[in-house]
N, CA, C and O atoms as CSV, one atom per row, in Angstrom:
chain,resi,resn,atom,element,x,y,z
A,1,MET,N,N,-16.283,15.123,10.648
A,1,MET,CA,C,-16.415,16.327,11.414
A,1,MET,C,C,-17.276,16.030,12.642
A,1,MET,O,O,-18.356,15.449,12.534
A,2,LYS,N,N,-16.792,16.429,13.775
A,2,LYS,CA,C,-17.487,16.142,15.025
A,2,LYS,C,C,-18.406,17.301,15.394
A,2,LYS,O,O,-18.032,18.469,15.294
A,3,THR,N,N,-19.612,16.952,15.821
A,3,THR,CA,C,-20.553,17.970,16.272
A,3,THR,C,C,-20.579,18.000,17.792
A,3,THR,O,O,-20.044,17.107,18.449
A,4,LYS,N,N,-21.202,19.030,18.342
A,4,LYS,CA,C,-21.238,19.151,19.799
A,4,LYS,C,C,-22.430,18.421,20.407
A,4,LYS,O,O,-22.566,18.382,21.629
A,5,PHE,N,N,-23.286,17.848,19.585
A,5,PHE,CA,C,-24.461,17.150,20.090
A,5,PHE,C,C,-24.203,15.644,20.097
A,5,PHE,O,O,-23.987,15.058,19.036
A,6,PRO,N,N,-24.220,15.007,21.263
A,6,PRO,CA,C,-23.931,13.574,21.326
A,6,PRO,C,C,-24.965,12.716,20.615
A,6,PRO,O,O,-24.632,11.641,20.118
A,7,ILE,N,N,-26.219,13.170,20.556
A,7,ILE,CA,C,-27.240,12.365,19.890
A,7,ILE,C,C,-26.966,12.284,18.388
A,7,ILE,O,O,-27.219,11.253,17.765
A,8,VAL,N,N,-26.449,13.373,17.806
A,8,VAL,CA,C,-26.103,13.366,16.381
A,8,VAL,C,C,-24.906,12.450,16.136
A,8,VAL,O,O,-24.874,11.719,15.145
A,9,GLU,N,N,-23.926,12.487,17.033
A,9,GLU,CA,C,-22.753,11.610,16.899
A,9,GLU,C,C,-23.156,10.145,16.989
A,9,GLU,O,O,-22.653,9.317,16.230
A,10,ASN,N,N,-24.063,9.813,17.912
A,10,ASN,CA,C,-24.529,8.429,18.041
A,10,ASN,C,C,-25.282,7.984,16.795
A,10,ASN,O,O,-25.144,6.839,16.367
A,11,ALA,N,N,-26.075,8.876,16.209
A,11,ALA,CA,C,-26.811,8.538,14.987
A,11,ALA,C,C,-25.849,8.296,13.827
A,11,ALA,O,O,-26.041,7.362,13.047
A,12,LYS,N,N,-24.814,9.133,13.709
A,12,LYS,CA,C,-23.832,8.934,12.630
A,12,LYS,C,C,-23.080,7.625,12.818
A,12,LYS,O,O,-22.825,6.905,11.852
A,13,ARG,N,N,-22.723,7.314,14.071
A,13,ARG,CA,C,-22.007,6.072,14.360
A,13,ARG,C,C,-22.864,4.857,14.005
A,13,ARG,O,O,-22.362,3.892,13.428
A,14,GLN,N,N,-24.151,4.898,14.346
A,14,GLN,CA,C,-25.050,3.793,14.026
A,14,GLN,C,C,-25.211,3.641,12.516
A,14,GLN,O,O,-25.258,2.520,12.008
A,15,ALA,N,N,-25.296,4.757,11.797
A,15,ALA,CA,C,-25.435,4.693,10.339
A,15,ALA,C,C,-24.199,4.072,9.700
A,15,ALA,O,O,-24.311,3.300,8.749
A,16,ARG,N,N,-23.011,4.410,10.225
A,16,ARG,CA,C,-21.784,3.832,9.668
A,16,ARG,C,C,-21.688,2.341,9.954
A,16,ARG,O,O,-21.192,1.578,9.126
A,17,LEU,N,N,-22.165,1.922,11.136
A,17,LEU,CA,C,-22.069,0.512,11.505
A,17,LEU,C,C,-23.077,-0.355,10.760
A,17,LEU,O,O,-22.897,-1.570,10.678
A,18,CYS,N,N,-24.139,0.247,10.214
A,18,CYS,CA,C,-25.146,-0.528,9.482
A,18,CYS,C,C,-24.598,-1.066,8.165
A,18,CYS,O,O,-24.974,-2.159,7.740
A,19,PHE,N,N,-23.726,-0.319,7.522
A,19,PHE,CA,C,-23.233,-0.704,6.208
A,19,PHE,C,C,-21.917,-1.455,6.341
A,19,PHE,O,O,-20.974,-0.958,6.958
A,20,LEU,N,N,-21.850,-2.644,5.768
A,20,LEU,CA,C,-20.632,-3.448,5.810
A,20,LEU,C,C,-19.717,-3.136,4.640
A,20,LEU,O,O,-18.495,-3.208,4.763
A,21,GLY,N,N,-20.306,-2.791,3.510
A,21,GLY,CA,C,-19.504,-2.532,2.328
A,21,GLY,C,C,-20.390,-2.177,1.150
A,21,GLY,O,O,-21.590,-1.946,1.297
A,22,ILE,N,N,-19.775,-2.138,-0.019
A,22,ILE,CA,C,-20.491,-1.811,-1.249
A,22,ILE,C,C,-20.376,-3.004,-2.187
A,22,ILE,O,O,-19.288,-3.542,-2.388
A,23,ALA,N,N,-21.504,-3.414,-2.759
A,23,ALA,CA,C,-21.507,-4.512,-3.727
A,23,ALA,C,C,-21.555,-3.912,-5.129
A,23,ALA,O,O,-22.502,-3.208,-5.480
A,24,ILE,N,N,-20.531,-4.197,-5.923
A,24,ILE,CA,C,-20.457,-3.695,-7.294
A,24,ILE,C,C,-20.755,-4.865,-8.228
A,24,ILE,O,O,-20.048,-5.872,-8.189
A,25,PRO,N,N,-21.790,-4.752,-9.069
A,25,PRO,CA,C,-22.105,-5.866,-9.978
A,25,PRO,C,C,-21.004,-6.053,-11.018
A,25,PRO,O,O,-20.499,-5.088,-11.591
A,26,HIS,N,N,-20.648,-7.297,-11.246
A,26,HIS,CA,C,-19.598,-7.633,-12.214
A,26,HIS,C,C,-20.268,-8.227,-13.442
A,26,HIS,O,O,-20.985,-9.224,-13.353
A,27,GLN,N,N,-20.030,-7.607,-14.580
A,27,GLN,CA,C,-20.639,-8.062,-15.820
A,27,GLN,C,C,-19.517,-8.521,-16.751
A,27,GLN,O,O,-18.835,-7.686,-17.345
A,28,PRO,N,N,-19.315,-9.816,-16.885
A,28,PRO,CA,C,-18.213,-10.297,-17.720
A,28,PRO,C,C,-18.479,-10.048,-19.210
A,28,PRO,O,O,-19.616,-10.137,-19.675
A,29,SER,N,N,-17.414,-9.738,-19.942
A,29,SER,CA,C,-17.566,-9.527,-21.383
A,29,SER,C,C,-17.356,-10.852,-22.107
A,29,SER,O,O,-16.552,-11.686,-21.690
A,30,LEU,N,N,-18.086,-11.024,-23.187
A,30,LEU,CA,C,-17.956,-12.227,-24.005
A,30,LEU,C,C,-16.849,-12.016,-25.027
A,30,LEU,O,O,-16.242,-10.946,-25.070
A,31,ALA,N,N,-16.582,-13.009,-25.838
A,31,ALA,CA,C,-15.468,-12.968,-26.784
A,31,ALA,C,C,-15.626,-11.866,-27.829
A,31,ALA,O,O,-14.633,-11.261,-28.234
A,32,ASP,N,N,-16.850,-11.594,-28.273
A,32,ASP,CA,C,-17.043,-10.599,-29.332
A,32,ASP,C,C,-17.259,-9.185,-28.796
A,32,ASP,O,O,-17.657,-8.306,-29.561
A,33,GLY,N,N,-17.011,-8.935,-27.503
A,33,GLY,CA,C,-17.128,-7.599,-26.939
A,33,GLY,C,C,-18.497,-7.285,-26.379
A,33,GLY,O,O,-18.717,-6.185,-25.872
A,34,VAL,N,N,-19.420,-8.222,-26.457
A,34,VAL,CA,C,-20.758,-8.021,-25.914
A,34,VAL,C,C,-20.743,-8.487,-24.459
A,34,VAL,O,O,-20.152,-9.514,-24.126
A,35,TYR,N,N,-21.392,-7.726,-23.621
A,35,TYR,CA,C,-21.427,-8.085,-22.203
A,35,TYR,C,C,-22.548,-9.074,-21.937
A,35,TYR,O,O,-23.654,-8.929,-22.457
A,36,GLY,N,N,-22.256,-10.067,-21.135
A,36,GLY,CA,C,-23.241,-11.077,-20.764
A,36,GLY,C,C,-24.044,-10.632,-19.555
A,36,GLY,O,O,-23.918,-9.492,-19.108
A,37,PRO,N,N,-24.861,-11.519,-19.030
A,37,PRO,CA,C,-25.672,-11.168,-17.861
A,37,PRO,C,C,-24.795,-11.022,-16.608
A,37,PRO,O,O,-23.688,-11.557,-16.537
A,38,ILE,N,N,-25.311,-10.299,-15.646
A,38,ILE,CA,C,-24.582,-10.115,-14.389
A,38,ILE,C,C,-24.584,-11.442,-13.640
A,38,ILE,O,O,-25.641,-11.990,-13.326
A,39,ARG,N,N,-23.389,-11.948,-13.357
A,39,ARG,CA,C,-23.281,-13.255,-12.703
A,39,ARG,C,C,-22.823,-13.148,-11.249
A,39,ARG,O,O,-23.158,-13.994,-10.420
A,40,SER,N,N,-22.073,-12.124,-10.958
A,40,SER,CA,C,-21.549,-12.022,-9.591
A,40,SER,C,C,-21.406,-10.551,-9.204
A,40,SER,O,O,-21.528,-9.647,-10.031
A,41,GLU,N,N,-21.148,-10.355,-7.937
A,41,GLU,CA,C,-20.923,-9.008,-7.425
A,41,GLU,C,C,-19.595,-8.974,-6.695
A,41,GLU,O,O,-19.229,-9.908,-5.981
A,42,LYS,N,N,-18.894,-7.895,-6.888
A,42,LYS,CA,C,-17.638,-7.693,-6.166
A,42,LYS,C,C,-17.964,-6.851,-4.936
A,42,LYS,O,O,-18.531,-5.765,-5.058
A,43,VAL,N,N,-17.605,-7.351,-3.746
A,43,VAL,CA,C,-17.929,-6.657,-2.501
A,43,VAL,C,C,-16.682,-5.954,-1.983
A,43,VAL,O,O,-15.658,-6.588,-1.730
A,44,LEU,N,N,-16.781,-4.646,-1.831
A,44,LEU,CA,C,-15.711,-3.862,-1.224
A,44,LEU,C,C,-16.114,-3.579,0.214
A,44,LEU,O,O,-17.052,-2.823,0.466
A,45,LYS,N,N,-15.403,-4.188,1.155
A,45,LYS,CA,C,-15.758,-4.018,2.566
A,45,LYS,C,C,-15.115,-2.757,3.119
A,45,LYS,O,O,-14.000,-2.389,2.750
A,46,PHE,N,N,-15.843,-2.111,4.006
A,46,PHE,CA,C,-15.323,-0.920,4.662
A,46,PHE,C,C,-14.358,-1.328,5.762
A,46,PHE,O,O,-14.473,-2.413,6.333
A,47,ASN,N,N,-13.422,-0.465,6.047
A,47,ASN,CA,C,-12.505,-0.678,7.163
A,47,ASN,C,C,-13.239,-0.267,8.438
A,47,ASN,O,O,-13.336,0.918,8.756
A,48,ARG,N,N,-13.753,-1.261,9.162
A,48,ARG,CA,C,-14.611,-0.987,10.316
A,48,ARG,C,C,-13.848,-0.285,11.442
A,48,ARG,O,O,-14.392,0.583,12.125
A,49,LYS,N,N,-12.595,-0.668,11.623
A,49,LYS,CA,C,-11.809,-0.059,12.702
A,49,LYS,C,C,-11.580,1.425,12.416
A,49,LYS,O,O,-11.638,2.252,13.326
A,50,ALA,N,N,-11.322,1.756,11.153
A,50,ALA,CA,C,-11.113,3.158,10.787
A,50,ALA,C,C,-12.409,3.954,10.918
A,50,ALA,O,O,-12.384,5.123,11.304
A,51,LEU,N,N,-13.539,3.325,10.599
A,51,LEU,CA,C,-14.814,4.029,10.722
A,51,LEU,C,C,-15.164,4.304,12.182
A,51,LEU,O,O,-15.747,5.343,12.493
A,52,LYS,N,N,-14.815,3.384,13.075
A,52,LYS,CA,C,-15.103,3.595,14.497
A,52,LYS,C,C,-14.261,4.726,15.065
A,52,LYS,O,O,-14.718,5.466,15.937
A,53,ASN,N,N,-13.034,4.865,14.577
A,53,ASN,CA,C,-12.116,5.878,15.099
A,53,ASN,C,C,-12.118,7.148,14.256
A,53,ASN,O,O,-11.145,7.901,14.274
A,54,LEU,N,N,-13.186,7.392,13.526
A,54,LEU,CA,C,-13.223,8.500,12.576
A,54,LEU,C,C,-13.071,9.856,13.256
A,54,LEU,O,O,-12.322,10.701,12.766
A,55,GLY,N,N,-13.763,10.086,14.372
A,55,GLY,CA,C,-13.706,11.390,15.019
A,55,GLY,C,C,-12.700,11.484,16.139
A,55,GLY,O,O,-12.550,12.546,16.744
A,56,LYS,N,N,-12.008,10.403,16.431
A,56,LYS,CA,C,-11.091,10.404,17.567
A,56,LYS,C,C,-9.739,10.978,17.167
A,56,LYS,O,O,-9.295,10.830,16.029
A,57,ILE,N,N,-9.101,11.628,18.114
A,57,ILE,CA,C,-7.792,12.227,17.873
A,57,ILE,C,C,-6.727,11.279,18.393
A,57,ILE,O,O,-6.826,10.777,19.513
A,58,ARG,N,N,-5.719,11.037,17.588
A,58,ARG,CA,C,-4.614,10.182,18.026
A,58,ARG,C,C,-3.620,11.000,18.824
A,58,ARG,O,O,-3.248,12.108,18.437
A,59,LYS,N,N,-3.198,10.437,19.941
A,59,LYS,CA,C,-2.216,11.108,20.777
A,59,LYS,C,C,-0.911,10.344,20.700
A,59,LYS,O,O,-0.891,9.113,20.731
A,60,GLU,N,N,0.167,11.082,20.600
A,60,GLU,CA,C,1.486,10.466,20.612
A,60,GLU,C,C,1.796,9.982,22.018
A,60,GLU,O,O,1.510,10.668,23.000
A,61,LYS,N,N,2.377,8.806,22.108
A,61,LYS,CA,C,2.765,8.304,23.418
A,61,LYS,C,C,4.047,9.006,23.850
A,61,LYS,O,O,4.976,9.183,23.062
A,62,ALA,N,N,4.073,9.393,25.099
A,62,ALA,CA,C,5.239,10.098,25.621
A,62,ALA,C,C,6.377,9.112,25.844
A,62,ALA,O,O,6.158,7.971,26.250
A,63,ASP,N,N,7.579,9.564,25.576
A,63,ASP,CA,C,8.765,8.747,25.798
A,63,ASP,C,C,8.987,8.628,27.303
A,63,ASP,O,O,9.108,9.650,27.979
A,64,PRO,N,N,9.047,7.394,27.855
A,64,PRO,CA,C,9.185,7.252,29.310
A,64,PRO,C,C,10.485,7.832,29.850
A,64,PRO,O,O,10.582,8.121,31.042
A,65,ARG,N,N,11.484,8.006,28.990
A,65,ARG,CA,C,12.735,8.606,29.458
A,65,ARG,C,C,12.560,10.088,29.737
A,65,ARG,O,O,13.306,10.663,30.530
A,66,LEU,N,N,11.573,10.717,29.086
A,66,LEU,CA,C,11.386,12.156,29.238
A,66,LEU,C,C,10.394,12.506,30.343
A,66,LEU,O,O,10.612,13.461,31.088
A,67,VAL,N,N,9.311,11.746,30.455
A,67,VAL,CA,C,8.258,12.086,31.408
A,67,VAL,C,C,8.183,11.016,32.492
A,67,VAL,O,O,7.735,9.898,32.237
A,68,GLY,N,N,8.614,11.353,33.679
A,68,GLY,CA,C,8.466,10.460,34.826
A,68,GLY,C,C,9.174,9.130,34.694
A,68,GLY,O,O,8.795,8.166,35.361
A,69,GLY,N,N,10.189,9.050,33.854
A,69,GLY,CA,C,10.914,7.792,33.693
A,69,GLY,C,C,11.858,7.547,34.850
A,69,GLY,O,O,12.030,8.400,35.721
A,70,GLU,N,N,12.461,6.390,34.851
A,70,GLU,CA,C,13.383,6.074,35.941
A,70,GLU,C,C,14.750,6.697,35.675
A,70,GLU,O,O,15.182,6.816,34.528
A,71,ASP,N,N,15.404,7.081,36.726
A,71,ASP,CA,C,16.727,7.691,36.646
A,71,ASP,C,C,17.755,6.571,36.724
A,71,ASP,O,O,17.849,5.897,37.750
A,72,ARG,N,N,18.522,6.358,35.667
A,72,ARG,CA,C,19.454,5.229,35.609
A,72,ARG,C,C,20.895,5.610,35.927
A,72,ARG,O,O,21.809,4.817,35.699
A,73,MET,N,N,21.102,6.779,36.435
A,73,MET,CA,C,22.460,7.171,36.783
A,73,MET,C,C,22.908,6.378,38.014
A,73,MET,O,O,22.147,6.239,38.971
A,74,ILE,N,N,24.139,5.859,37.992
A,74,ILE,CA,C,24.634,5.013,39.083
A,74,ILE,C,C,24.804,5.834,40.353
A,74,ILE,O,O,24.263,5.477,41.400
A,75,VAL,N,N,25.548,6.926,40.271
A,75,VAL,CA,C,25.714,7.831,41.413
A,75,VAL,C,C,24.820,9.032,41.131
A,75,VAL,O,O,25.191,9.927,40.373
A,76,LYS,N,N,23.643,9.044,41.744
A,76,LYS,CA,C,22.651,10.078,41.441
A,76,LYS,C,C,23.047,11.407,42.081
A,76,LYS,O,O,23.213,11.507,43.297
A,77,VAL,N,N,23.193,12.424,41.229
A,77,VAL,CA,C,23.535,13.768,41.695
A,77,VAL,C,C,22.517,14.718,41.089
A,77,VAL,O,O,22.435,14.828,39.865
A,78,GLY,N,N,21.743,15.404,41.910
A,78,GLY,CA,C,20.761,16.362,41.407
A,78,GLY,C,C,19.671,15.688,40.597
A,78,GLY,O,O,19.555,14.463,40.578
A,79,LYS,N,N,18.873,16.508,39.927
A,79,LYS,CA,C,17.806,16.003,39.070
A,79,LYS,C,C,18.299,15.968,37.629
A,79,LYS,O,O,19.189,16.736,37.266
A,80,PRO,N,N,17.726,15.073,36.788
A,80,PRO,CA,C,18.136,15.024,35.388
A,80,PRO,C,C,17.953,16.380,34.701
A,80,PRO,O,O,16.877,16.976,34.763
A,81,GLY,N,N,19.009,16.856,34.051
A,81,GLY,CA,C,18.968,18.126,33.333
A,81,GLY,C,C,19.364,19.331,34.158
A,81,GLY,O,O,19.491,20.431,33.619
A,82,SER,N,N,19.565,19.151,35.460
A,82,SER,CA,C,19.926,20.297,36.301
A,82,SER,C,C,21.400,20.652,36.105
A,82,SER,O,O,22.188,19.838,35.624
A,83,ALA,N,N,21.752,21.866,36.482
A,83,ALA,CA,C,23.145,22.322,36.345
A,83,ALA,C,C,24.071,21.487,37.227
A,83,ALA,O,O,25.214,21.217,36.858
A,84,GLU,N,N,23.573,21.086,38.385
A,84,GLU,CA,C,24.364,20.255,39.297
A,84,GLU,C,C,24.688,18.899,38.657
A,84,GLU,O,O,25.811,18.408,38.775
A,85,ARG,N,N,23.699,18.296,37.978
A,85,ARG,CA,C,23.902,17.002,37.312
A,85,ARG,C,C,24.882,17.150,36.160
A,85,ARG,O,O,25.743,16.291,35.969
A,86,VAL,N,N,24.765,18.226,35.389
A,86,VAL,CA,C,25.660,18.448,34.247
A,86,VAL,C,C,27.100,18.607,34.723
A,86,VAL,O,O,28.018,18.050,34.121
A,87,ALA,N,N,27.299,19.360,35.795
A,87,ALA,CA,C,28.656,19.543,36.332
A,87,ALA,C,C,29.216,18.221,36.849
A,87,ALA,O,O,30.397,17.932,36.656
A,88,ALA,N,N,28.374,17.410,37.508
A,88,ALA,CA,C,28.822,16.113,38.025
A,88,ALA,C,C,29.188,15.169,36.885
A,88,ALA,O,O,30.188,14.456,36.965
A,89,LEU,N,N,28.389,15.160,35.831
A,89,LEU,CA,C,28.694,14.300,34.677
A,89,LEU,C,C,29.977,14.749,33.985
A,89,LEU,O,O,30.781,13.922,33.556
A,90,GLU,N,N,30.160,16.044,33.881
A,90,GLU,CA,C,31.383,16.568,33.267
A,90,GLU,C,C,32.605,16.121,34.064
A,90,GLU,O,O,33.611,15.712,33.483
A,91,ALA,N,N,32.524,16.195,35.389
A,91,ALA,CA,C,33.641,15.754,36.239
A,91,ALA,C,C,33.867,14.251,36.114
A,91,ALA,O,O,35.010,13.795,36.090
A,92,GLN,N,N,32.778,13.476,36.034
A,92,GLN,CA,C,32.907,12.022,35.897
A,92,GLN,C,C,33.562,11.654,34.569
A,92,GLN,O,O,34.446,10.798,34.528
A,93,TYR,N,N,33.138,12.291,33.495
A,93,TYR,CA,C,33.702,11.971,32.181
A,93,TYR,C,C,35.182,12.356,32.095
A,93,TYR,O,O,35.974,11.624,31.502
A,94,THR,N,N,35.557,13.483,32.674
A,94,THR,CA,C,36.982,13.846,32.651
A,94,THR,C,C,37.800,12.855,33.472
A,94,THR,O,O,38.923,12.523,33.091
A,95,ALA,N,N,37.255,12.373,34.599
A,95,ALA,CA,C,37.959,11.366,35.406
A,95,ALA,C,C,38.063,10.043,34.657
A,95,ALA,O,O,39.089,9.366,34.730
A,96,ILE,N,N,37.007,9.671,33.940
A,96,ILE,CA,C,37.017,8.416,33.174
A,96,ILE,C,C,38.043,8.501,32.051
A,96,ILE,O,O,38.796,7.554,31.825
A,97,LEU,N,N,38.077,9.638,31.344
A,97,LEU,CA,C,39.028,9.798,30.245
A,97,LEU,C,C,40.467,9.870,30.755
A,97,LEU,O,O,41.385,9.428,30.064
A,98,ALA,N,N,40.679,10.415,31.946
A,98,ALA,CA,C,42.030,10.491,32.517
A,98,ALA,C,C,42.556,9.097,32.848
A,98,ALA,O,O,43.755,8.841,32.735
A,99,CYS,N,N,41.660,8.193,33.260
A,99,CYS,CA,C,42.066,6.814,33.590
A,99,CYS,C,C,42.252,5.973,32.333
A,99,CYS,O,O,42.912,4.935,32.380
A,100,GLY,N,N,41.689,6.398,31.228
A,100,GLY,CA,C,41.812,5.644,29.988
A,100,GLY,C,C,40.724,4.586,29.834
A,100,GLY,O,O,40.779,3.776,28.908
A,101,GLU,N,N,39.749,4.583,30.717
A,101,GLU,CA,C,38.647,3.625,30.620
A,101,GLU,C,C,37.484,4.270,29.869
A,101,GLU,O,O,37.356,5.492,29.801
A,102,GLU,N,N,36.645,3.403,29.309
A,102,GLU,CA,C,35.431,3.896,28.671
A,102,GLU,C,C,34.249,3.245,29.369
A,102,GLU,O,O,33.737,2.222,28.914
A,103,VAL,N,N,33.815,3.839,30.475
A,103,VAL,CA,C,32.718,3.315,31.281
A,103,VAL,C,C,31.636,4.384,31.360
A,103,VAL,O,O,31.930,5.561,31.572
A,104,SER,N,N,30.405,3.976,31.193
A,104,SER,CA,C,29.294,4.922,31.267
A,104,SER,C,C,28.870,5.121,32.718
A,104,SER,O,O,28.865,4.165,33.493
A,105,PRO,N,N,28.513,6.348,33.097
A,105,PRO,CA,C,28.016,6.584,34.452
A,105,PRO,C,C,26.566,6.142,34.639
A,105,PRO,O,O,26.009,6.280,35.728
A,106,PHE,N,N,25.955,5.612,33.582
A,106,PHE,CA,C,24.570,5.153,33.650
A,106,PHE,C,C,24.542,3.636,33.641
A,106,PHE,O,O,25.383,2.990,33.016
A,107,SER,N,N,23.555,3.066,34.349
A,107,SER,CA,C,23.433,1.606,34.408
A,107,SER,C,C,22.822,1.086,33.113
A,107,SER,O,O,22.125,1.814,32.406
A,108,GLU,N,N,23.086,-0.161,32.817
A,108,GLU,CA,C,22.507,-0.813,31.638
A,108,GLU,C,C,21.042,-1.074,31.939
A,108,GLU,O,O,20.696,-1.492,33.045
A,109,GLY,N,N,20.177,-0.829,30.956
A,109,GLY,CA,C,18.772,-0.918,31.257
A,109,GLY,C,C,18.082,-2.040,30.684
A,109,GLY,O,O,16.878,-2.195,30.889
């Protein structure tokens, strides 16, 4: 949860960066079910990248074809999505189908 005070956010960030992980003591069991002395520790490391991005919001990247992308139409008529462009494409497709060819009015990208 993000607060409106930057000093509190900096303190939380520093506290998260201080800890690398959690060490869990491993106590092996002997053959008769009795546990022996603690010989090792299992270290569970924190995901540092996820901790750094904890309060940040992920933004979806915009599709370049939708926002400010390049217009790949060979014979450019009107703006993409305009009624003039739709009518021109309709006329082009009917002419293409009348000739029996299957050619796209857009350039290969």
